[in-house]
N, C-alpha and C positions, 0 to 999 in steps of 0.2 A: 388684188394687191399689187402695189407698184414698188419696185426696188430701185433706189437712186444711188448710183455709183459715181456719177460725174461730179467733180468738185464744184463746177459752176452751177449745176442744177441743185446741188445741196444748198448753196448760198441762196439761190432763188426760192427754194422751198422754205428755208428758214425765215425769209422775209414775209411769208404769208401766214401770220399767226392765227388768223381767223378762219381762212379757207382750209388750211392744213393744220389742224388743232392738236396740240399735245394735251390740252386740258380734258379732252374727251377720254383720253387714255387714263388720266389721273382719276376722273370720275368713276370709271369702271373699276379701277384698283381700290378706290375708297369703299365701293360696295362689295366687291368680290373678295379682295384680300383682307381688308380691315373689318369687313362684316357690317358696314354702315347701314343705317336704316333707310327706308324709302323717303322719309322726311328730309334727311340730309342729301340724298341723291337728287331730290327735286331742287333743293337750294343750290347745290353745286352746278347743276345743269341749266339753271335759269339764266336767260339773257347773256349767254356766254360772249357775245360780241359787244356787250355794253361795257363802258369804262367803270361802271359801278358793280359789275358782277363779282361773285365770290373770289375768283382767281385774280382778277385785276386788282381788287382791294388787297388781297393777300400779298401780291407783289409790291404794292405801294407801302403797306404798313409793316409787313413782316420781313421781307427780304433785306431792307437796309440794316437790320441787326446782324446780318452775316457779311456785310461789306466792310471794307477798311474803315475803322472808326473806333470810338471808345467801347461800344458794346462787343464788337468782335475781339478787341484787345483784351477785355476782361475775361471773355470765354476762353481765349487762347492761353492766357496766363494760368487759369485754373487747370486746363488740360496739361500744360507743361509742368506745373508744380506737381501734379499727380504722377506724371511720368518720372520726374526726377526723384520723387519719394520711392517709387517702385525700384529705381536703380540703386538707391541707397540701401534698400533691403537686399538686393542682389550683391552689392559690394560687401555687405556684412557677411554674406555666405561665402564670398570669395576670399575671405581673410586667411583661411587655412591653406595648407599645401595642396590638398587634392582639388582638382577642378570641380566646379559645379556642373552637373549634367542636367540638361533640360531639353524638352522638345521645343524647337525654335518657333514653329507656328503656334503650337498650343500655348506657350508662354506669352509670346508677343501679342496674340489676339486677345488674351485675357487682360493684359495691361492696357491695350488700346480700348477695349470695351469699358474698363473702369474709368479711364481718362476721359473718353468722349461722353459717357452718360453722366459722369460727375460734373463735367464742365457745363453741360446743358441743363441738367435738372438740379444741380446744387447739392448741399449737404443733406437735404431731406429726401434725396432720390431713393426710391425703394429698390432700384435695379442693381445695387451692388451686392445684394444677397445672391450667393451662388445658384440658388434654385431658379432665380429669374434669368440669370445668364444661360443656364441650361435650357430654360423654356424658350429663350430667344433662338437658340441654336435649332431647336425642334421646329419652331415656327418658320424660320428662314428657309429650312430645307423643303418646306411645302408651299412656298409662295407661288411658284409657277402653277402648281395644281389648283391652288385657290383662285388664281387669276383666270383659269379656264372656266371656273364656275360650274363644273359638272359634278353634282353630288359631293361637295367637299367633305361632308361628315363620313362618307364611305371611302373616298379616294385618299384623303389625307387627314384622318381623324386625330393623329398626334399633333399635327400642326394647328388644327382648330382648337384642340384642348390647350395647347401652349399659348395660343393667341388670347384665349379667354383668361388665362392666368395673368398675362401681362396687362390686359384691359382692366382687370379687377384691381391690380396694384396701382396702375396709373390713375384710375378713377379715384381711389382713395387718396392718392398724392394731391390731386386737384381739390378734392373736398376738404382736405386738411390745410389747404393753403400753402403747400410746399413750394409752389411756383412763385409765391410772393416772398420767400426767404431772400434776404439780400445776397446770398451766395448763389442763387439760381440765375440763369442767364436771362437777359432781356428777350432773347429769341423765344423761349418757352412762354414767357409772360405774354408776349404779343400774340403768339399763336392761340393761347387760351382766350385772350380778349377778343381777337378777331372772330373766333368761333362763337363766342358769347354774343357779340354784336350782330353776327349773321344768323342768330337763333338756331345754331346747331345744338341738338340735344346733348346734355352732359355726357351720356354714355358714349356717344359718337365722337366727342372730343377726345376721350381716352382711346378710342379705337383709331382715330387718325394719328395719335401719337405713336401707336405701334407701327404705323406706316412710316412715320418720321424716323423711328429707330432703324429701319432698313436703310434709310437714306444716309444716316451717319455711321453705319457699321458695316454694311455688306461689301463695300469696296475698300474702305480705309484699312481694314484688318488684313486682307490678302495683299494689298499694295504695300503695307509695311513689311510683311514677310518677304515679298519679292525684292524690295529695296535692300533689306538686310542680306538676303541671299546673294545678290549681285555685288554688294559691297564687300562681304567677307570672302566670297569665293574667288575674287579677282584682286590680287595684291595691289595692282596699279590703281584700281578704283578706291580701295581702302586708303592707300597712301595719299591720293589726291584729296579725298574728303577730309582725312585727318589733318592734312597740312593747312587747309583753309579754315577749319574749325579751330585748331590750336592758335591761329593768329588772333582769335578773339578771346583767348583765355588769359586772365590775369592771375599770376601765381604769387602768393605771399607765404613766407615761412616763419615759423616760430619754434625754436629748438628743433625737435625731431618731427614736427607736425607741419603739414602743408595745407593750404587752402586754395582751391581753384575756383575762380569766379568767371562765369560766362554770361554775357548779356544776350537775351533772346533776340534783340535787334540785330546782333551780328549774324546769327543764323538766318534771319529773314533777309538781310540786305547784302551780306558779304560772303556768301557761299554759293557762287554760281555753278560750280561743278556738282555739288550736292543737289541743287535744284534741277540741273540738267539730267542727272542720273534718275531722279524721281520721274521726270517727264518721259524719259526713255523707258522706264518701267511701264508707264501708262500706255505708251505706244507699242512696245514689244509684246506685252501680255494681254492687251485689251481684246476682249471678245464681245464687247457691248454692241447692241443694236438699238438705234433710236426708232421709236414707233410713233406715228401720228395718224389721225383720222381725218379724212376729207369731209368737210361739213357741207360743202356745196360744190357743184361742178366748177372746175377751175382749169384754165389753160396755162400750164406751168411754162414760164419763160416764153410765152406766146407760141409754144410748139406742141406741147404734150397735154392732151385732155385727161384730167383726173376726175373720175366720176364720184359723185356724192356717195358717202357710206363706205368707200374703199379705204384700205390701209396703206400708208406709205412707210416703207422701211429704209433706213439708212444704216448699213452695216459698217461699223467702225473699222474692223480688221481689213476691209478692202482698201480703205484710205491709208491705213498704217503699213500696208505691205506693198504699196505701189512704188516701184523702183524709179519711175519718172518723177516722183515727188521727193523721195528720200535718198535716191542715188543707188549705186550698185551694191552697197553694204546694207541694204534694207533688212536683210535677214539676219544680221549680226547685231548683238547688243553693243551699242556704242555709248558709253556714259557721257561723252562730250558732245553728242549730236546736237543738243539744244543750246549750246553756248552761242552767244550773240554772233551773228554773221551778216554779211551784206545782203545775200540773197535769201529771202524768207519764203518758205512754202505758204500756200494759201491757208488762212486761219481755219477754213473748213476741212483741211486735210488732217488736222489733229483733233481726234474725237475723245480725248481722255476725260473731258468734262461735258460732253455733249456739244451743243452749239446753238447759235441764234438766241432768241428770247428765253429759251429754256436752258441756257448755259447754267450748269450747276451752281446755285447760289451759295452752297457750302464749300466751294472749292478753296477759298482762302483759309478757312478753318482747317479743312482736311490737310491742305498742303503744309500749314504751320505745324500741326501736331505730328504728322508723319515725318517731316524733315527734322523736327526737333528730336524725335525719338531716335532716328538714325544718327544724327550728329552726336548726341550724348552717348550712344552706344559706341560709336567709333573711337571717341577719345578716352572712354573709361574701360572698355573691355576688349579682350581678344576672344574670338569665337572660331572654333574649328570642329569638324565632324568628330564624333566620339571615336577614340582610338587612333586619331590621326588619319582617318580615311579621306577619300576624295570627295569633293563636293559634287553631288549629282542632283540635277534639277528634277523635282517630283513631277509626275504627270498631272493633268488637270481634267481628265476625261470624265470623272464622276462629279465634278464641281456643280453646285446648283446653278441653274441658268439665269438666276435673278441678278447676278453680279456682273458688272462689266469687266472686273478684274477677277479671274477665277481663283478660288482657293486651291491649295495643293491636295491631291488625292491622299498622299501620305505625309508624314512629318519627317523632320531631320533631327536626330538626336545629336546634340552638340555639347562640347565642353567649353565652359566659360571661365576665363581667368582675367585678372586685372591686366590692363595694357602695360607695356613696358614704361610708358611715360609716367605712370602713377604707382606701379607696383613696388613693393618692398618698403614703403614708408607709410606712416600714419597720415591720413589725409581726409579731407571732406570737400564736397562740391556745393557751390551756391549758384543758383540761377537768379539773375537779377533782371529787372524790366525797366528800361530807361523811360518808359512812359509814352513812347512813340505809338501812334495808331497806324503805322505802316504795316502792310501785310505781305507775306510771301506771295508773289504773283502766281495766280493759279492758271494763267493762260500761257500756253507754249509760245504763242506769238510774241508775248511780252518777253519771254525768256530768251528768244533768239536774237 
């Protein structure tokens, strides 16, 4: 095993897609975590250095649906509409004098789950049933045990059971043509078509989708929680974010009723402090480790011999805690750290979305839905610990090791009220979409 901590060597390793392969890791995950068949394993591992291999074709045909453009725009709109609808329900509960009491992580992760799965799988998604959400939680908790591949039915039987429940539901979704519904994303349609063209067995297509669920949920939900935590626990952060979001709100009044209209494009393009705060969450809380497999002997940077069959590890926290990169305040949460500045750290120093050719393709979608969630919360609601207590950051020692952003060990019971800007009057919110295919930049390098 080789551990790379040097920024320059990380960049050198990321340029060696074939010799230091991430796809080998994904192939193992498809077999061990998703429970894919030997037929699929052979297809995934065939000719990995060929431009026509499964993964190269996946990048060519599927990844563009997650990049800025009409397909991403449509998926983001659906997610934000679902988030806004959830906030309308919360607003209705906040109409009375007593505050609404809820668990901040439990509530936010539920709404993010529904928004993400609804945006990807569309109106025929089977996953909005609470039983499947519970199944996903059980599955996610055992992903690391499954990846180890040692007697999974004995080591993590609940996770295996939950996985099979999800596979059955997703298999039925594809058989009934749910992915062809106009409200489903182009992303899920192309994933299905790519697997079909690659002769992946139908059952394995459903299994691979369970793996994709991990990709869209395991980091976005805890990242949303930590963004809300830092936003509401620090009045300066909340004031800054509210100020720039309110600039994009258009207010119209009729008698005793107000209507607030906010364009999604304003959140995407005109809220740099919100985006900086989100990137700081990914830097400050990240525990992610990038893993790759050496496919042939390789002399890294002309200096270090990496032997075939070995594992290369790139620990994100090492880069994120380096004072020579981030300055003497590296150990302090600074919500303005990623505002544009003249001196930019190396792109390899920020590991919030991985790096190199395996830079998370879903970073634009994740950034849009998370920042939209926080922006709408900031202007619509006040949140404080129940009973007016002090904000205390939960520990993360028991968090599943599958996520780069750890979930909290415990929850925070909070009181939610309408914000002063909208409280006391009859009002409604409307989220509009100007039709732009711009996306919130998912790269910290672009943000600085």
